[in-house]
PDBQT receptor file of N, H, CA, C and O in Angstrom, charges set to zero:
ATOM      1  N   MET A   1      20.922  38.429 -57.977  1.00  0.00    +0.000 N 
ATOM      2  CA  MET A   1      22.358  38.094 -57.853  1.00  0.00    +0.000 C 
ATOM      3  C   MET A   1      22.891  37.525 -59.162  1.00  0.00    +0.000 C 
ATOM      4  O   MET A   1      22.211  36.736 -59.817  1.00  0.00    +0.000 OA
ATOM      5  N   SER A   2      24.063  37.907 -59.535  1.00  0.00    +0.000 N 
ATOM      6  H   SER A   2      24.616  38.548 -59.003  1.00  0.00    +0.000 HD
ATOM      7  CA  SER A   2      24.629  37.494 -60.807  1.00  0.00    +0.000 C 
ATOM      8  C   SER A   2      25.274  36.134 -60.630  1.00  0.00    +0.000 C 
ATOM      9  O   SER A   2      26.028  35.886 -59.689  1.00  0.00    +0.000 OA
ATOM     10  N   GLN A   3      24.947  35.262 -61.577  1.00  0.00    +0.000 N 
ATOM     11  H   GLN A   3      24.335  35.463 -62.341  1.00  0.00    +0.000 HD
ATOM     12  CA  GLN A   3      25.541  33.905 -61.521  1.00  0.00    +0.000 C 
ATOM     13  C   GLN A   3      26.417  33.683 -62.730  1.00  0.00    +0.000 C 
ATOM     14  O   GLN A   3      26.076  34.073 -63.847  1.00  0.00    +0.000 OA
ATOM     15  N   ARG A   4      27.536  33.060 -62.497  1.00  0.00    +0.000 N 
ATOM     16  H   ARG A   4      27.813  32.743 -61.590  1.00  0.00    +0.000 HD
ATOM     17  CA  ARG A   4      28.467  32.772 -63.584  1.00  0.00    +0.000 C 
ATOM     18  C   ARG A   4      27.862  31.722 -64.501  1.00  0.00    +0.000 C 
ATOM     19  O   ARG A   4      27.226  30.787 -64.015  1.00  0.00    +0.000 OA
ATOM     20  N   PRO A   5      28.035  31.844 -65.796  1.00  0.00    +0.000 N 
ATOM     21  CA  PRO A   5      27.604  30.761 -66.693  1.00  0.00    +0.000 C 
ATOM     22  C   PRO A   5      28.386  29.491 -66.397  1.00  0.00    +0.000 C 
ATOM     23  O   PRO A   5      29.593  29.533 -66.158  1.00  0.00    +0.000 OA
ATOM     24  N   ASN A   6      27.692  28.373 -66.416  1.00  0.00    +0.000 N 
ATOM     25  H   ASN A   6      26.711  28.339 -66.610  1.00  0.00    +0.000 HD
ATOM     26  CA  ASN A   6      28.303  27.101 -66.015  1.00  0.00    +0.000 C 
ATOM     27  C   ASN A   6      29.146  26.565 -67.150  1.00  0.00    +0.000 C 
ATOM     28  O   ASN A   6      28.795  25.561 -67.771  1.00  0.00    +0.000 OA
ATOM     29  N   ASP A   7      30.274  27.238 -67.430  1.00  0.00    +0.000 N 
ATOM     30  H   ASP A   7      30.559  28.053 -66.926  1.00  0.00    +0.000 HD
ATOM     31  CA  ASP A   7      31.165  26.772 -68.455  1.00  0.00    +0.000 C 
ATOM     32  C   ASP A   7      32.330  25.958 -67.896  1.00  0.00    +0.000 C 
ATOM     33  O   ASP A   7      33.156  25.435 -68.644  1.00  0.00    +0.000 OA
ATOM     34  N   ALA A   8      32.380  25.861 -66.562  1.00  0.00    +0.000 N 
ATOM     35  H   ALA A   8      31.709  26.286 -65.955  1.00  0.00    +0.000 HD
ATOM     36  CA  ALA A   8      33.439  25.096 -65.927  1.00  0.00    +0.000 C 
ATOM     37  C   ALA A   8      33.122  23.609 -65.967  1.00  0.00    +0.000 C 
ATOM     38  O   ALA A   8      31.986  23.201 -66.211  1.00  0.00    +0.000 OA
ATOM     39  N   GLU A   9      34.152  22.814 -65.723  1.00  0.00    +0.000 N 
ATOM     40  H   GLU A   9      35.074  23.146 -65.525  1.00  0.00    +0.000 HD
ATOM     41  CA  GLU A   9      33.938  21.390 -65.687  1.00  0.00    +0.000 C 
ATOM     42  C   GLU A   9      33.189  21.017 -64.390  1.00  0.00    +0.000 C 
ATOM     43  O   GLU A   9      33.235  21.747 -63.400  1.00  0.00    +0.000 OA
ATOM     44  N   PRO A  10      32.513  19.886 -64.423  1.00  0.00    +0.000 N 
ATOM     45  CA  PRO A  10      31.787  19.458 -63.188  1.00  0.00    +0.000 C 
ATOM     46  C   PRO A  10      32.738  19.276 -62.000  1.00  0.00    +0.000 C 
ATOM     47  O   PRO A  10      32.358  19.504 -60.851  1.00  0.00    +0.000 OA
ATOM     48  N   LEU A  11      33.961  18.867 -62.286  1.00  0.00    +0.000 N 
ATOM     49  H   LEU A  11      34.269  18.681 -63.219  1.00  0.00    +0.000 HD
ATOM     50  CA  LEU A  11      34.935  18.622 -61.222  1.00  0.00    +0.000 C 
ATOM     51  C   LEU A  11      35.670  19.960 -60.940  1.00  0.00    +0.000 C 
ATOM     52  O   LEU A  11      36.247  20.572 -61.838  1.00  0.00    +0.000 OA
ATOM     53  N   ASP A  12      35.625  20.378 -59.685  1.00  0.00    +0.000 N 
ATOM     54  H   ASP A  12      35.156  19.881 -58.955  1.00  0.00    +0.000 HD
ATOM     55  CA  ASP A  12      36.297  21.589 -59.272  1.00  0.00    +0.000 C 
ATOM     56  C   ASP A  12      37.794  21.276 -59.102  1.00  0.00    +0.000 C 
ATOM     57  O   ASP A  12      38.214  20.790 -58.051  1.00  0.00    +0.000 OA
ATOM     58  N   LEU A  13      38.586  21.553 -60.130  1.00  0.00    +0.000 N 
ATOM     59  H   LEU A  13      38.245  21.947 -60.983  1.00  0.00    +0.000 HD
ATOM     60  CA  LEU A  13      39.969  21.076 -60.125  1.00  0.00    +0.000 C 
ATOM     61  C   LEU A  13      40.821  21.678 -59.031  1.00  0.00    +0.000 C 
ATOM     62  O   LEU A  13      41.541  20.920 -58.381  1.00  0.00    +0.000 OA
ATOM     63  N   PRO A  14      40.803  22.995 -58.763  1.00  0.00    +0.000 N 
ATOM     64  CA  PRO A  14      41.646  23.513 -57.641  1.00  0.00    +0.000 C 
ATOM     65  C   PRO A  14      41.292  22.884 -56.305  1.00  0.00    +0.000 C 
ATOM     66  O   PRO A  14      42.184  22.549 -55.525  1.00  0.00    +0.000 OA
ATOM     67  N   ALA A  15      40.007  22.718 -56.027  1.00  0.00    +0.000 N 
ATOM     68  H   ALA A  15      39.282  22.990 -56.660  1.00  0.00    +0.000 HD
ATOM     69  CA  ALA A  15      39.597  22.110 -54.775  1.00  0.00    +0.000 C 
ATOM     70  C   ALA A  15      40.041  20.657 -54.717  1.00  0.00    +0.000 C 
ATOM     71  O   ALA A  15      40.471  20.175 -53.669  1.00  0.00    +0.000 OA
ATOM     72  N   TYR A  16      39.935  19.958 -55.849  1.00  0.00    +0.000 N 
ATOM     73  H   TYR A  16      39.586  20.350 -56.700  1.00  0.00    +0.000 HD
ATOM     74  CA  TYR A  16      40.362  18.581 -55.892  1.00  0.00    +0.000 C 
ATOM     75  C   TYR A  16      41.856  18.473 -55.673  1.00  0.00    +0.000 C 
ATOM     76  O   TYR A  16      42.316  17.604 -54.932  1.00  0.00    +0.000 OA
ATOM     77  N   LEU A  17      42.624  19.356 -56.316  1.00  0.00    +0.000 N 
ATOM     78  H   LEU A  17      42.250  20.062 -56.918  1.00  0.00    +0.000 HD
ATOM     79  CA  LEU A  17      44.073  19.330 -56.148  1.00  0.00    +0.000 C 
ATOM     80  C   LEU A  17      44.484  19.668 -54.712  1.00  0.00    +0.000 C 
ATOM     81  O   LEU A  17      45.426  19.088 -54.172  1.00  0.00    +0.000 OA
ATOM     82  N   ALA A  18      43.770  20.606 -54.112  1.00  0.00    +0.000 N 
ATOM     83  H   ALA A  18      43.005  21.077 -54.551  1.00  0.00    +0.000 HD
ATOM     84  CA  ALA A  18      44.069  20.950 -52.721  1.00  0.00    +0.000 C 
ATOM     85  C   ALA A  18      43.798  19.769 -51.795  1.00  0.00    +0.000 C 
ATOM     86  O   ALA A  18      44.577  19.481 -50.886  1.00  0.00    +0.000 OA
ATOM     87  N   TRP A  19      42.669  19.086 -52.045  1.00  0.00    +0.000 N 
ATOM     88  H   TRP A  19      42.036  19.320 -52.783  1.00  0.00    +0.000 HD
ATOM     89  CA  TRP A  19      42.321  17.894 -51.252  1.00  0.00    +0.000 C 
ATOM     90  C   TRP A  19      43.338  16.804 -51.469  1.00  0.00    +0.000 C 
ATOM     91  O   TRP A  19      43.725  16.127 -50.517  1.00  0.00    +0.000 OA
ATOM     92  N   LEU A  20      43.785  16.613 -52.703  1.00  0.00    +0.000 N 
ATOM     93  H   LEU A  20      43.470  17.163 -53.477  1.00  0.00    +0.000 HD
ATOM     94  CA  LEU A  20      44.773  15.568 -53.008  1.00  0.00    +0.000 C 
ATOM     95  C   LEU A  20      46.126  15.928 -52.327  1.00  0.00    +0.000 C 
ATOM     96  O   LEU A  20      46.802  15.051 -51.789  1.00  0.00    +0.000 OA
ATOM     97  N   TRP A  21      46.498  17.196 -52.359  1.00  0.00    +0.000 N 
ATOM     98  H   TRP A  21      45.949  17.908 -52.796  1.00  0.00    +0.000 HD
ATOM     99  CA  TRP A  21      47.748  17.627 -51.741  1.00  0.00    +0.000 C 
ATOM    100  C   TRP A  21      47.720  17.385 -50.252  1.00  0.00    +0.000 C 
ATOM    101  O   TRP A  21      48.708  16.934 -49.673  1.00  0.00    +0.000 OA
ATOM    102  N   GLN A  22      46.549  17.693 -49.601  1.00  0.00    +0.000 N 
ATOM    103  H   GLN A  22      45.746  18.060 -50.071  1.00  0.00    +0.000 HD
ATOM    104  CA  GLN A  22      46.399  17.454 -48.179  1.00  0.00    +0.000 C 
ATOM    105  C   GLN A  22      46.455  15.963 -47.876  1.00  0.00    +0.000 C 
ATOM    106  O   GLN A  22      47.055  15.548 -46.885  1.00  0.00    +0.000 OA
ATOM    107  N   LEU A  23      45.839  15.174 -48.715  1.00  0.00    +0.000 N 
ATOM    108  H   LEU A  23      45.352  15.511 -49.520  1.00  0.00    +0.000 HD
ATOM    109  CA  LEU A  23      45.864  13.703 -48.527  1.00  0.00    +0.000 C 
ATOM    110  C   LEU A  23      47.308  13.179 -48.645  1.00  0.00    +0.000 C 
ATOM    111  O   LEU A  23      47.709  12.316 -47.865  1.00  0.00    +0.000 OA
ATOM    112  N   ILE A  24      48.059  13.670 -49.572  1.00  0.00    +0.000 N 
ATOM    113  H   ILE A  24      47.732  14.371 -50.206  1.00  0.00    +0.000 HD
ATOM    114  CA  ILE A  24      49.448  13.258 -49.722  1.00  0.00    +0.000 C 
ATOM    115  C   ILE A  24      50.271  13.607 -48.473  1.00  0.00    +0.000 C 
ATOM    116  O   ILE A  24      51.085  12.809 -48.009  1.00  0.00    +0.000 OA
ATOM    117  N   HIS A  25      50.043  14.800 -47.949  1.00  0.00    +0.000 N 
ATOM    118  H   HIS A  25      49.381  15.448 -48.326  1.00  0.00    +0.000 HD
ATOM    119  CA  HIS A  25      50.748  15.202 -46.743  1.00  0.00    +0.000 C 
ATOM    120  C   HIS A  25      50.408  14.300 -45.549  1.00  0.00    +0.000 C 
ATOM    121  O   HIS A  25      51.292  13.906 -44.789  1.00  0.00    +0.000 OA
ATOM    122  N   VAL A  26      49.100  13.976 -45.392  1.00  0.00    +0.000 N 
ATOM    123  H   VAL A  26      48.382  14.296 -46.010  1.00  0.00    +0.000 HD
ATOM    124  CA  VAL A  26      48.661  13.096 -44.340  1.00  0.00    +0.000 C 
ATOM    125  C   VAL A  26      49.280  11.715 -44.527  1.00  0.00    +0.000 C 
ATOM    126  O   VAL A  26      49.735  11.107 -43.558  1.00  0.00    +0.000 OA
ATOM    127  N   TRP A  27      49.304  11.219 -45.747  1.00  0.00    +0.000 N 
ATOM    128  H   TRP A  27      48.935  11.713 -46.534  1.00  0.00    +0.000 HD
ATOM    129  CA  TRP A  27      49.891   9.925 -46.031  1.00  0.00    +0.000 C 
ATOM    130  C   TRP A  27      51.383   9.867 -45.690  1.00  0.00    +0.000 C 
ATOM    131  O   TRP A  27      51.853   8.892 -45.104  1.00  0.00    +0.000 OA
ATOM    132  N   ILE A  28      52.136  10.936 -46.067  1.00  0.00    +0.000 N 
ATOM    133  H   ILE A  28      51.754  11.728 -46.544  1.00  0.00    +0.000 HD
ATOM    134  CA  ILE A  28      53.560  11.011 -45.764  1.00  0.00    +0.000 C 
ATOM    135  C   ILE A  28      53.770  11.027 -44.255  1.00  0.00    +0.000 C 
ATOM    136  O   ILE A  28      54.703  10.397 -43.757  1.00  0.00    +0.000 OA
ATOM    137  N   PHE A  29      52.908  11.743 -43.514  1.00  0.00    +0.000 N 
ATOM    138  H   PHE A  29      52.150  12.255 -43.919  1.00  0.00    +0.000 HD
ATOM    139  CA  PHE A  29      53.003  11.804 -42.056  1.00  0.00    +0.000 C 
ATOM    140  C   PHE A  29      52.767  10.422 -41.452  1.00  0.00    +0.000 C 
ATOM    141  O   PHE A  29      53.517   9.993 -40.576  1.00  0.00    +0.000 OA
ATOM    142  N   VAL A  30      51.745   9.735 -41.909  1.00  0.00    +0.000 N 
ATOM    143  H   VAL A  30      51.136  10.084 -42.621  1.00  0.00    +0.000 HD
ATOM    144  CA  VAL A  30      51.411   8.391 -41.391  1.00  0.00    +0.000 C 
ATOM    145  C   VAL A  30      52.557   7.444 -41.664  1.00  0.00    +0.000 C 
ATOM    146  O   VAL A  30      52.963   6.699 -40.772  1.00  0.00    +0.000 OA
ATOM    147  N   VAL A  31      53.081   7.454 -42.859  1.00  0.00    +0.000 N 
ATOM    148  H   VAL A  31      52.751   8.060 -43.583  1.00  0.00    +0.000 HD
ATOM    149  CA  VAL A  31      54.184   6.553 -43.232  1.00  0.00    +0.000 C 
ATOM    150  C   VAL A  31      55.426   6.825 -42.390  1.00  0.00    +0.000 C 
ATOM    151  O   VAL A  31      56.079   5.886 -41.935  1.00  0.00    +0.000 OA
ATOM    152  N   SER A  32      55.760   8.092 -42.177  1.00  0.00    +0.000 N 
ATOM    153  H   SER A  32      55.230   8.855 -42.547  1.00  0.00    +0.000 HD
ATOM    154  CA  SER A  32      56.951   8.438 -41.406  1.00  0.00    +0.000 C 
ATOM    155  C   SER A  32      56.767   8.006 -39.937  1.00  0.00    +0.000 C 
ATOM    156  O   SER A  32      57.709   7.496 -39.330  1.00  0.00    +0.000 OA
ATOM    157  N   VAL A  33      55.597   8.199 -39.374  1.00  0.00    +0.000 N 
ATOM    158  H   VAL A  33      54.832   8.613 -39.868  1.00  0.00    +0.000 HD
ATOM    159  CA  VAL A  33      55.354   7.760 -38.002  1.00  0.00    +0.000 C 
ATOM    160  C   VAL A  33      55.436   6.239 -37.906  1.00  0.00    +0.000 C 
ATOM    161  O   VAL A  33      55.993   5.703 -36.948  1.00  0.00    +0.000 OA
ATOM    162  N   THR A  34      54.886   5.554 -38.888  1.00  0.00    +0.000 N 
ATOM    163  H   THR A  34      54.434   5.989 -39.666  1.00  0.00    +0.000 HD
ATOM    164  CA  THR A  34      54.941   4.091 -38.886  1.00  0.00    +0.000 C 
ATOM    165  C   THR A  34      56.394   3.610 -38.989  1.00  0.00    +0.000 C 
ATOM    166  O   THR A  34      56.789   2.670 -38.299  1.00  0.00    +0.000 OA
ATOM    167  N   LEU A  35      57.165   4.239 -39.829  1.00  0.00    +0.000 N 
ATOM    168  H   LEU A  35      56.844   5.002 -40.390  1.00  0.00    +0.000 HD
ATOM    169  CA  LEU A  35      58.591   3.838 -39.991  1.00  0.00    +0.000 C 
ATOM    170  C   LEU A  35      59.342   4.111 -38.672  1.00  0.00    +0.000 C 
ATOM    171  O   LEU A  35      60.175   3.305 -38.259  1.00  0.00    +0.000 OA
ATOM    172  N   ASN A  36      59.046   5.244 -38.015  1.00  0.00    +0.000 N 
ATOM    173  H   ASN A  36      58.369   5.898 -38.350  1.00  0.00    +0.000 HD
ATOM    174  CA  ASN A  36      59.685   5.520 -36.729  1.00  0.00    +0.000 C 
ATOM    175  C   ASN A  36      59.351   4.475 -35.689  1.00  0.00    +0.000 C 
ATOM    176  O   ASN A  36      60.233   4.056 -34.939  1.00  0.00    +0.000 OA
ATOM    177  N   ILE A  37      58.095   4.037 -35.619  1.00  0.00    +0.000 N 
ATOM    178  H   ILE A  37      57.379   4.377 -36.228  1.00  0.00    +0.000 HD
ATOM    179  CA  ILE A  37      57.711   3.032 -34.676  1.00  0.00    +0.000 C 
ATOM    180  C   ILE A  37      58.412   1.686 -34.965  1.00  0.00    +0.000 C 
ATOM    181  O   ILE A  37      58.883   1.011 -34.049  1.00  0.00    +0.000 OA
ATOM    182  N   VAL A  38      58.468   1.325 -36.221  1.00  0.00    +0.000 N 
ATOM    183  H   VAL A  38      58.085   1.874 -36.964  1.00  0.00    +0.000 HD
ATOM    184  CA  VAL A  38      59.167   0.072 -36.624  1.00  0.00    +0.000 C 
ATOM    185  C   VAL A  38      60.629   0.180 -36.290  1.00  0.00    +0.000 C 
ATOM    186  O   VAL A  38      61.209  -0.789 -35.799  1.00  0.00    +0.000 OA
ATOM    187  N   PHE A  39      61.257   1.319 -36.533  1.00  0.00    +0.000 N 
ATOM    188  H   PHE A  39      60.786   2.106 -36.931  1.00  0.00    +0.000 HD
ATOM    189  CA  PHE A  39      62.680   1.513 -36.252  1.00  0.00    +0.000 C 
ATOM    190  C   PHE A  39      62.948   1.392 -34.752  1.00  0.00    +0.000 C 
ATOM    191  O   PHE A  39      63.933   0.773 -34.348  1.00  0.00    +0.000 OA
ATOM    192  N   VAL A  40      62.072   1.983 -33.917  1.00  0.00    +0.000 N 
ATOM    193  H   VAL A  40      61.272   2.486 -34.245  1.00  0.00    +0.000 HD
ATOM    194  CA  VAL A  40      62.222   1.877 -32.451  1.00  0.00    +0.000 C 
ATOM    195  C   VAL A  40      62.081   0.438 -32.004  1.00  0.00    +0.000 C 
ATOM    196  O   VAL A  40      62.865  -0.058 -31.195  1.00  0.00    +0.000 OA
ATOM    197  N   LEU A  41      61.056  -0.233 -32.548  1.00  0.00    +0.000 N 
ATOM    198  H   LEU A  41      60.418   0.170 -33.205  1.00  0.00    +0.000 HD
ATOM    199  CA  LEU A  41      60.881  -1.658 -32.166  1.00  0.00    +0.000 C 
ATOM    200  C   LEU A  41      62.098  -2.502 -32.540  1.00  0.00    +0.000 C 
ATOM    201  O   LEU A  41      62.528  -3.358 -31.767  1.00  0.00    +0.000 OA
ATOM    202  N   LEU A  42      62.646  -2.257 -33.724  1.00  0.00    +0.000 N 
ATOM    203  H   LEU A  42      62.296  -1.561 -34.352  1.00  0.00    +0.000 HD
ATOM    204  CA  LEU A  42      63.846  -3.000 -34.127  1.00  0.00    +0.000 C 
ATOM    205  C   LEU A  42      65.013  -2.668 -33.233  1.00  0.00    +0.000 C 
ATOM    206  O   LEU A  42      65.814  -3.540 -32.895  1.00  0.00    +0.000 OA
ATOM    207  N   LEU A  43      65.114  -1.395 -32.842  1.00  0.00    +0.000 N 
ATOM    208  H   LEU A  43      64.463  -0.687 -33.117  1.00  0.00    +0.000 HD
ATOM    209  CA  LEU A  43      66.161  -0.907 -31.978  1.00  0.00    +0.000 C 
ATOM    210  C   LEU A  43      66.117  -1.579 -30.615  1.00  0.00    +0.000 C 
ATOM    211  O   LEU A  43      67.149  -1.911 -30.031  1.00  0.00    +0.000 OA
ATOM    212  N   LEU A  44      64.866  -1.779 -30.108  1.00  0.00    +0.000 N 
ATOM    213  H   LEU A  44      64.028  -1.510 -30.582  1.00  0.00    +0.000 HD
ATOM    214  CA  LEU A  44      64.681  -2.398 -28.789  1.00  0.00    +0.000 C 
ATOM    215  C   LEU A  44      64.825  -3.906 -28.863  1.00  0.00    +0.000 C 
ATOM    216  O   LEU A  44      64.922  -4.561 -27.825  1.00  0.00    +0.000 OA
ATOM    217  N   GLY A  45      64.842  -4.476 -30.061  1.00  0.00    +0.000 N 
ATOM    218  H   GLY A  45      64.763  -3.944 -30.904  1.00  0.00    +0.000 HD
ATOM    219  CA  GLY A  45      65.111  -5.871 -30.213  1.00  0.00    +0.000 C 
ATOM    220  C   GLY A  45      63.849  -6.722 -30.320  1.00  0.00    +0.000 C 
ATOM    221  O   GLY A  45      63.890  -7.925 -30.063  1.00  0.00    +0.000 OA
ATOM    222  N   PHE A  46      62.740  -6.114 -30.691  1.00  0.00    +0.000 N 
ATOM    223  H   PHE A  46      62.707  -5.137 -30.900  1.00  0.00    +0.000 HD
ATOM    224  CA  PHE A  46      61.507  -6.911 -30.895  1.00  0.00    +0.000 C 
ATOM    225  C   PHE A  46      61.446  -7.525 -32.285  1.00  0.00    +0.000 C 
ATOM    226  O   PHE A  46      60.482  -8.217 -32.612  1.00  0.00    +0.000 OA
TER     227      PHE A  46
């Protein structure tokens, strides 16, 4: 089987960026849900 010469960097940049992008989306989702809960609690008078 042919193997590519290891001229790439040790860090797989596309995979890292994809993981970072997914993490950002998860973080935005969590923050928005938290803000919605806080808003509802304020609306109910807690």
